[in-house]
N, C-alpha and C positions, 0 to 999 in steps of 0.2 A: 253528614259532613264528609266531603270528598277529601281524599288524601292528596296533598300537594306534591307528594313524592312520586306520584304516578300520573302526570298530566298527559294530554294528547300530544300529537306531533308538534304543535305550535305553542305548547304550554297551556292549552285549555282542553278539557275533556270534550268540549262541544265540537271539536274539529272532526270527530269521527261520525257525527250525525248526518252530515250532508252526503258525503261520498262513500263513507265506509260501509253503510248498511244497505245501500240500494244498488250497488254495482256488482254484486257478487252472484250474478245469475248465470254464470258460465261463459261470459264473453271472452272470446279468444281461446278458450280451452275446451270448447264443445266436442272437438274430435277426439280428445283424450278421455272424455267422460269424467273429468275432474274439475270441479268449480274453481274459479279464480279466487284467490284470497284478496279481499279488499285492501287497498293501500293503507287506509287509516288503521285497520286492525293489525296489519303486518308491522306498521311503524310502532304501534303500541306494544306489540310483542317484543320487538327489538329493544325498545326502551326499557321494558320490564326486565329483559335479560340483563341489560346493563345495570339497572338499579338493583337487581338482585344477584349481582355477581358475587356478593359476599354471603349469600344465603347458606352456602355450604360450609360456613364457619364451624369448626369443630367445637365440641363442648369444652369450655374453659375450666381447667382444674384449678379453681381459685378457692382459697380458704380465707374467709373473712375473719378479721380479728381486730384487736385494739390498734395494732400498728404492724408494719412490715417487720422483716427480720432485723436483728440487732445491727448487723453490719450495714444493711441498706438504710436504716434510720440515721446512723451516724454519717454515712457518706452524703446524704442529702443536705446536711448542714453546710457543706462547702460547695461553692460554685467552681467550675473548672478554671475560671480566671484567677482563683486564689491558689492554684496548685503550686506556684513558686514559693508561697509563704510557708509551706511545710519546711523547706530548707532554711528559711530565715528563722523560724522558731527553734529549730535544732541548733543552729549556730549560736543564738542568744543563750540557750541553755548550756551548751558546752563551754562557752566563754565564762559564764558565771560559775559553773560547776568546778572548773579548774582553779578559779581564784578562791573558792570557799572550801574545797575538799583537798587536803594536802596529798593524800595517797593518790596513786594513779588508778584507783579502782573506778569501775563504771557504776552507774546508778543501780543496776540490778544486782551488783555484787555487794552493795552496802547492807549492813544490818538494819533492822527496822528502826532502832533508836537513832542511828546515824541519819536515816532518811527523814525522820521526824525533825531532827535538829536542823537539817538543811532546809526543809520546808518552812520552819519557823524563821530562819534567816531570810528566805525569800519574802515572806510576808512583812518582815521588818523593812526590807529594802523597797517594798511597794509604797512606803510612806514618805519617800523623798519628794522634794519640791519639783525637781526637774521632770518635765512631762516626758521627755525622750527617754530618760532613765527608767521611769515607771513603765513605759511601754516595753522596754527590753526585759524587765523582770516579769511583766505579765505574759510576754511571749514564752519565757522559760517555764512558767507555770502551765501555759497552754500545751507546751511540748510534753510535760509530764502527763497531763490529762489525755493527750493523744496517744499515750502508750509507750513513750520513749522508743519509737520505732527504729532508731538508729542502732539499737542493741538487740533487735529481734530478727529472727530468721523467717518467720512465716506470718500470714495474716492472723492466724489463730493466736499466736503469741502477742501480737499487737493489741488485739481485742482483750485478751486476758489481762495484760499489764495496764491497759487503759482503765479497766474496772478497778483493779487493785489500787492504782494511783489515785483514782477519784475518791475512793473510800478514805484513803490516807489523807488526801487534801481536805476532805470534809471534816474529818476528826480534828484536824489542826486549825479549823476556823477559816478556811480559805473562802468559803461561800460568803460569809459575812463581810470579809474584807473586800471582795469583788462587788458586793452589793453597794457598799459605800462609794467605790469608784464609779459604779454605774450611775448613782445619783449625781455625782459630780459631772459626768459626761452629758447626762440629760439636761442639766442646768447650764451647760457650757454655751453661753450666748455667742461667744466668738466663733465657734465652729458653725453654729446655725447661720449667723449673718454672713460668714464666708461662703457657705454653700448656697445661700439665697442670691448672692451677687454673681455666682458663676452661671454661664449659659447652659452648661451641661454638667451635672453631678456625676462623679465617677466613684470607683471603688476606693480611691485614695482618700476621699473625704470622710470615710467611716472606719478608718483603720483601728482606732482605739476601741470604738464600740463593738466592732466585729470580734476583736480579741476577747473582750470581756464577756460578750454574749456566748461566744464559742465555749469558753471555759465553763460557764454556768450551765449551758445546754448539755455538755458532756457529763457534768456531775449529775444533773437531774436524770438524764437518760440511763447512765450506767448504774446509779443507785436505785432507780425505779425498777430495773430489770431484776426479777426474782428467779433464783435457781435453787434447786434442792441441795446442792453442795456448798451453798454459801455458809460461812462460819457464823456462829451465834452473834459475834460482835457486829458483823455486817447487818444482820437482821435488826438488831437493836438500833444501829445507826440509821437504818432505813426508816424505821418508825419515828425516830426523833426528827429526822429531816422532814418527813411528811407533816408532822405536827408544826414544825417551824414555818413551813410554807403555807399551811392551811389557816393558821390563826394569827391574829395580830400580836406581834412581840415588841416590847419596849415602846408601846403607843404608836407603832407604825402600822400601816395598812398591810393586808396580805400581799404577797409578792405578785400575784396575778393582776391585782389592780394597778400596780406600777407599770406592768407591761401593757395593760389596756390603755393607760394614759399615754404611753409611747405611741400606740396605734393612732389614737385620736390626734395627737400632736403632729404626727406624720401626715395624716390626711388633711389637716387644716392648712398645710403648707408652711408651717413654722419651722419644721425640721426635715427638709427634703433629703438630708444625708443619712437618715436613720436606715440601717440595714433591715428592711421590713420583713424579709423572708426569715431571718434568724429570730426576730422578735416574735413572729407568728408561730414558728416551730417551738420556741421555748414556751410561749403562752399555752399552746395546745398540750405540751407534755407536762407542764405544771398543773394544769386543770385535770388532766388524766391521772397524774400521780396523787394529787390531793383529794379529788372527789372519787376516783376509781374508774376502772374501765367497764366494758359491757358485762363481763361475767360478774364483777363485783356489784354492778347495778342489779343484776338478776337476784343475787343473794340478798341485797338490801330490800328488794321488793318482796321476797318471800318472808323476810324477817318482819317487815312493816305490816304485811297482811296478817301475820300471826298476832302481832301486837294489837291490831284493830279487831281481832276476833273474826276475820274473814276466812272462808274455806281456802285451802291451798290451791295453787294453780293447776289446771288440768294437764298442762304440758310445759316443757322447757322450750320456749320459742327458738332459742339459738340452735338447739339440737334438731328441732323439726326442720328448720330452714337448711341446715347442713345435710340432712338426709334427702332433700328434694332433688328431683332430676330435672334438668333443663328441658324445655319443650322445643319442638321445631318452630322456627320463626313463621309467622302467619304469611299466607300468600297475599299478594297485592292485586290479584286478578279481579276480584269482585268489588274492589273499592269504588269503581266508577258506576256500579249499579248494573243490573242485568239489562236494563233498557238500552244502555249504550253499547252493549256487546251482543246484540241480538243476532242469531245465526241466519244465514241466507236460507230461503225456502228449501233448497236442495238438501239441507242438513236436518230438517225437521224429523225425518224418520229415525236418524241416529239419536235425536234427543228423546224420542219416545222410549227407545231401549234403555237409555241412561236413566230416564225417569223411573222405569220399573226397577232398575238396579238401586236407585236411591230409596225407593219405597221399601225394598227388601232390607236395606241398611237401616231404615228408620224403625222397622220392626225389631231388628236386633238391638238398636239403641233403646227402644221402649222397654224391652226385657231388662236391659242394663239399668234403666232408671227405676224399675220396680224393686230393685234390691234395697235393703235397709243399709245405707252407706254409713250410718252413724253407730250401728251396733258394734259393741266390743266383741271381738272374736278371740278364739283360743290361739295361742302361738302356733304359727304355721311350721310345718316340717320343711326340709330343704326342697323336696320335690314340689310341694305346694308353692313355695316361694318362686321356684323356677317357672312354674306354670303361670303364676300371677304376673311375673315380669313379661312372659311371652304374651299374656293377654293385654298388658299395658301397651306393648309395642303394637299389637294388633289393633287396639283402639286408636292409637296414634295414626296408624295406617288408614283406618276407616275415616278419621277426621281429615286426613290429607286428601283422600279421594273426594270427600264432600266439598272441599275447597278447590278442587282441580278445575282447570280451565274447561268450561263446558264445550268449547269449540274443538277440543281434542278428545276423541273417543278413547276409552280405556283399551289397553291391549287385550287380545283374546284370552291370555293366560290368567288375567285377573277376574275371576268369577266371584260373584257375591257369596259371602259366608252364610251358611244356614244358622238358624238361631241356636241350635244345640251345640254348635262348634265355637260359639263366642266365649272367650275367657274374660273374666272381670277382675279389676284391681280389688285389693282387699278393703279399701275404704278411702275416705278423704283424709288428708294429713292433719287437719285441725278439728278440734272439738268445737261444735257450734256454740255460739253465745247468744243470750237473750237479755236485754236490759229490762229493768222494772218498768220503764216508760213503754216498752213494746207490749208487755203484758197488759198494762192499763189501757193502751190504745186498742188492743184486740178485744178486751172485755167491753169497752165502751161501744165499739161497733156492733158486737154481738148483742148487747142489751138493747141498743137502739133498734136492732132488727127484730128481735124476738119478743121483748117485753115493753118496748116503747119508752124507757127512761134509763138513766145511768145512776151509778152510785159513787161517782168521783174516783178516788184512788183505792177503793175497796177491791181487792183482788181475791178475797176468800169467799164471798157470798156468791153462789152460783145458782140460786133458786130461780126456777123458771126457764133456765137454759137447757137445751137438748143435750143428750148424752155425748154426742161427738164434741160439743164445745167443752164439756168437762174433761174429756180425754186430751183435747188440745191444750187446755190450760195446765193440765198435769204435766204434759210434755214440755211446755214452755218453762214451767217452774223447775223442772229437772235440769234444764240447761241455763238457768238464770245465773248471771254473772254480775257481781257487785264489785266495782273497781275501787281502788283507794281514792281516786278523785271523787267518786260519788259520796263517800263518807266525808271527805274534806269539805265538799260543797255544802252538805247538810249541816255539818258542824258550824260552818261559817254563817249560814242562815240563822241558826239558833243564837250565835253570839251577837249578830246584828239585832235580833229581836229582843234579847234579854241581856244587855251588857252588864247590868247591875247584879242580877241574881246569879248569873253564871260565874261572875268574878273575872279576874284577869287571866288571860291564857298563858300557859307555861310553854314557852318556845324553846325547844331543844337546840343547843348550840352545836349544830353539825357543821362540817366544812361547807356544805351547800348553803346553809343559812347565813353563815358569816360572809361568804362571797356575794350572796344576793343583797345583803344589807349594804355592803360596800359599793356594789354596782348600781343600786337602786336609782339614785338621783342623776346619774350620768348614763344610764343604760341606753336611752335613745341615741345618744352620740356614739356609744360603743357599737351599736348594731349598724348604724349608718356607715361608720368608718369601715367596718368589716365588709359590708356589701359593696362599698366603693372599690375596695381593693380587689374583691372577688370579680367585680365587673371588669376592672382593668386587666385582670389575669385570665379572663375567659378567652378561649381561642376564637370565639365568634365575634369578639368585640373589635371594632375598628378604632384605629388610633385617632384621638381627638386632641385638639389643643388644650381643652380644659380638663382633660383626664389627668389623674395623678401619675407620677413617674415611679413605677415600682422596680425599675431596673438599676437603681443607684448602686446596689451592692453586687452587680454582675458586670457592668460595663467597665472596661479597662481605661486607664488614663489615655492611652494612645489607641486610636481605632485600628482595626486589622489592616495590614498592608497587602496580604496575599489572599488568594481564593480559599486556601485551606484554613487560614486563620478566620476568615469570614464564616466558613462552614462550621468551624468549632464554636464560634461565638453564637451563631444561629441555633445550634443544638443546645448551648448553655442557656440562652434566653428562653427557649421553649421549655427546657427542663425546669428552669427557675419558676416559670409561670405555673407549671404543673404542680410543683411542690407547694406553692402558695395556695392553689385551689384545694389541694389535699388537706393542708393544715386548717384552713378556714372551715371547710365542710365538716371535718371531724370535730373541730372545736364547737361549732354551733350545735351539732347533733348531741354532743356530750352535755352541753349546757342545758339544752331543752329537756333531755331525758332526766338529768339529775334534779332540775328545778321542778319537773312534773312529779317526781317521786317525793320531793320535799314538801311542796304544796302546789295544787293545781293552778292557783291564781298567779303564782310566780311564773309558772310555765306560760300561762296565757298572756302575761304582761310582756314577756320576751317575744312570744310568737306574734302578738299584735303589732309590736314595733317593727318586727321583720316584715310583716305584711304591709304596714304603712310605708315602709322604705322600699317597696316594690320587689320583695324577695321572690315572689311567685313568678312574675314575668322574667326576672333575671335567670332563674333556674331553667325555665322553658327556653329562654334564648340560648343558654349553655347547651341544651340538648338539641337545638335546631341546627345540627351539623351531622356529618357522617360519624356517628358515635362509634361505629366499629373501627374506623380508622384511628380515632382518638385513643381507643382502648388498646389497639395494637401498635401504637406509635413507639418508636425506639429512639427517644431523645436522650441517649446516654452513651458515654464513651467509657467502656469498662476499664481500660488501662489507666484512666484518670480518676477513677472512683477510689475513695478512701475505704479500706486501708491498703488496697492493691498498689496505689501510686507511691506509698511510703516504703514499700519493700523492694521494688524493682526500679531501675532507672527509667525515667520517662522516655519512651521511644520517640524517634523522630516523627514529626507530624506528617502523615500520609493519608491518602483517601482510604486505604485499607484499614489503618488504625482507627480512623473515625467511624468506619462502618462496622468494625469488629465489636459488636455488642453481645449481649447474652442471647441465647437461643430460645428463650421462653416465647410462647405464642401470644403473650399479652404483656402489657405494662401494669404491674401490680398497683402502683399508686394511682393510675388513671382509672382503673376499674374500681378501686376503693373509693375514689372521689365521686364517681358516678353513683355508686350505691348510696353513699352518704347523702348526696344531694336529693336522690329520690326519697330516701327516708325522711329527710328534712321537709320535702314537699308533702309527704304523707302526714307528718306531724302537724303541719300548718293547716291542712284542709280537712282532716278527719272530723266528722260530725259538724262541720261548718258549711252550711249550704251557700252562704254568700261567697265564700272562698272557692267552693266547688264551681260556682257559676263563673268565677274568674278563669278557671281552667277551660271552661267551655267558651267564654268570650275570646280568650287568647288562642283558641283553636289548638288545644294541646293534644287532642286525640291522635291526629296523624303524626305529630312529633314523637309522642310516647310510643306509638305503635312501631315506628321505625326502630326504636331502641330494643324491641323484642328480637331483632336480628342477632343480638349478642346472646349466644347460648350459654348463659350462666344463670343458675336457678334463682339465686337471691335477687339479682338485678331484675329478672323477669317477674318475680313475685311482687316487687314494689311498683313496677310499671303496671301490672295487672290490677293492683289495688287502686291505683290512680284512675285507671280506665273504668273500673267497676263503679266508683262513686259518681261518675258523670254519665254513665250509659243511659240513665233515665231521661237525660236532657238532650241526647244526641239524635233521637228519633228512630222510628221503626226501620227506615231504609238503611241507616248506618248499622243497626244491629243485624239486619238481614244480610248485609254485605260483609259482615265480619264475624261469621259464625264460628270460625276456628278460634278467634280471640275470645269470644263469649264462652266457648267450651273450656279454654285454658283458664279463664276466670273461675268457672265452676269447679274445676279440678284442683286449683292451687290456692285460692283465696278462701279465708275463713267465711263460713256462712252465718248469717243472722237469720233465724228460722222464718220470721215473717217479714223479711226485707225483700220487697219485689223490685230489686235493682234492675232486673232485666225487662221490666214492663212499664215503669214510669208512672205508677199510681200512688206515689208516696204523698201523704197529706202534708209533710213538712216542706215539700218542694214548691211553696208559694212565693213567687218573686217579690211581692210587696212586703214580705216580712224580713227580707235580707238586711236592710239597713237598720231596722229596729233590733235585729238579733245582734249585730255588731255593737250597737250603742248600749244595749243592755249588758253585754259582756264587759264593755269598757267601764260602765258604772260600777259593776260588781268588783272589778279589779281595783278601781280607785278607792272604793269603800274598804276593801281588804288592806291596801297599803296604808290608808289613812288610819284605820283602827289599830293596825299592828305596829306601824313604824313612826307615825307622827305622835309625839307625846307632848301636847300643849300643856303649859304650866297653869293656865287659867281656864281649864276645862270646867264646864258647868257641872260635871259629875264629881269633881275633886272636892273633898270636904274642906271647910274653912275653920281654922282654929281661932276662937275669939277670946281665949283665956290669956291674959297678959303674962302670968307666971309661966304658963306652958310655952308661950312663944319665946320669952326671954331665956327659958331653961333649955332650949334646943341647942344641941351641939353642932356647930358649923365647922366644916372642913376649911381651914385657913391655909393660904400658901406658906411655903417654908420660910420666905423672907419677911413674913408679917411681923414677927417678934422683933426683928431688927429695926423696922421702920415704924413701929407702932407709936412711939413717943413723938416722932416727927409728924406723923399723921394727926395725932391729937392736937399738937401745937398749931398746925396749919388749918385743920378743918373745924376744930372745936373752940380752942381758947382764943385764937386770933379773930374769930368771926363774931361780930356783934349780934346780939339777939334782941329783937324788938318785941318785948313781951306784950305791949299794948296791942300791936298789930296781930299778934298770935291769938290773943283773947277775943279781939273783934271778929276775926275770921271764924271763930268757933262759937 
């Protein structure tokens, strides 16, 4: 599969075939003894230089985590269009504070009891009928949650008092009060109909919702953040708050489900004024707070494996990825195939010399491949580590030379290394894994070859097999890995076979389980809505009339009148879209990972609906851009970011102030989003041959390969994983033309011992089984959901009580008002109704 990023001069590789390869016989340059470079090849080189102008991208010092820094996460809540509202909030608070507090003290000077008394008064004034008055009080509460910045001298003080005030507000019951107001605003049909009548919805249509969601987001984000210096009371409040958000309280649904319903209502077009960025940010943080982040997930996984009696994990995947080193991006020279870049006859002599050099390098690589890379070695000394890193750099250099343009001879100083001078890395980063299915498949092939019959799933009987097969089976069993999903699938099969003898399953009430039960019946709509918004926010999406408007909470009432205001709005819109992509990608990844740990079929249910909603082509469309430019984009104005904008006066809008951003070499949120989307794509396609074929059909290989230009180890790892699973379908020519990519896969991606990913001989790669595979999975998911969550009253397995005394003696739960209306019910339904005894006797 040719890379569309490196076409010929007219957009097609074939343009080099006619003129480029046949006219390089020295015409016009015979007197100088130097052959002419064909026009087609020269144009290709020039285009390659342009397309690889960013290959010299430095290694990005990026640390992946649950979220960005605390200040950055708070600043992304606000759009730059809202910057004037900080002053409005402060004004509302100061007016209310002066009327309620007699002393001339400021908020920070009050005692804690006085602060609690004032907050209680604020909550009382929230219950007034006047909508305008309620909004003023809500703005005063928002000012408290923002850190009472008018009394602070630095950004650190603002962030400190914001956390302090949020804990105080929570303990006084502010979140519950704002939750009731949020329910009122969601059900406000007047605001929805008003927004539907308008030709263009602006930020003014969502003022009340934005204030409420901002307060709730600040409380969730500040309380979620854990620090060692937090007092004991704060830690207790954090756990109480987490429990309140996780579980249904007072017969209400979990808070995350309310936010999901807001997303679907927005996408249906019934509420175009909803501030969708704030809703998505709050939803992501609520899910992260209630279910747990990535490190908590790893701890839960270790705990669950211990409960199931499985061996502990061989390594911590988070730490392994952090210790990885980014690889040099692959060259695009050989993507067109050697046949299209054949050298003129005058260069054949130089090719013979380079061929000898490549053979020498191959000898060195053969010696490298003979080492046991999986052997556990003793801890290395500092000198050994230095020599190992030198050897790694040497190998990278060797691989660079292997991928070098064959038309350019190597300089005289670069002589091939002798075998005894080659240094080797200490080993591969991941311990290899083998599935039970792999061992069974290996033994089935071996038995068919040597003894002519098979023994099914028996992996212990090795009678009649030669000694090397015994050693191979022993090695495979040493690296056998049983996942939690394998155990859950096996248990599910047993429950399906023996529902009566095994009894009813005990389902633990975890936050993931509660959320899944609440999402179950509306889950397809939730996934479609999230992907619709993601599509609208993707930078590669074109504006369409039928696409949803996600800019309602960023567009001002009056359109910009000057060029500078237009530039500011353009930056704000791009930033707004980037934050939406970040929140959706992180939310979907968290949901998939938590549901997979809770039960594999919950994960498969969400994943299948994402696939049905075209999530795979959507992510590929997202990456079909200059991904390096996206990651290094600077769509931010530092002077307008919270909390900086609250401490200093807003400067006059100039071109310099717009361009004065941070000096970092990349945008954290965009790199975070890209890694999340790649991880999401890996989750959807892993061990699914039908979905892997979708990657091949949508020609994802050149799109993904271009993403390797970004020198960040984690992003490269997930790109290489996606390339690895489809190499067997891409053909020999692609593998031959992308040897550096293949080498990077070998070095960085986990190995499955008998997985011939590089050769394409997998028995599971039969295209006629793809549809059946997806249908079987869907049937298993439906059986799981039906067995576990559908509780029919008239089930054929439910026992029938035929004893009259037993039935009449059963205690029924009656409603509270039953006793008051019981006599009336008797009079109406029993005494006043005539009974025809003859008809009753005739019927029986």
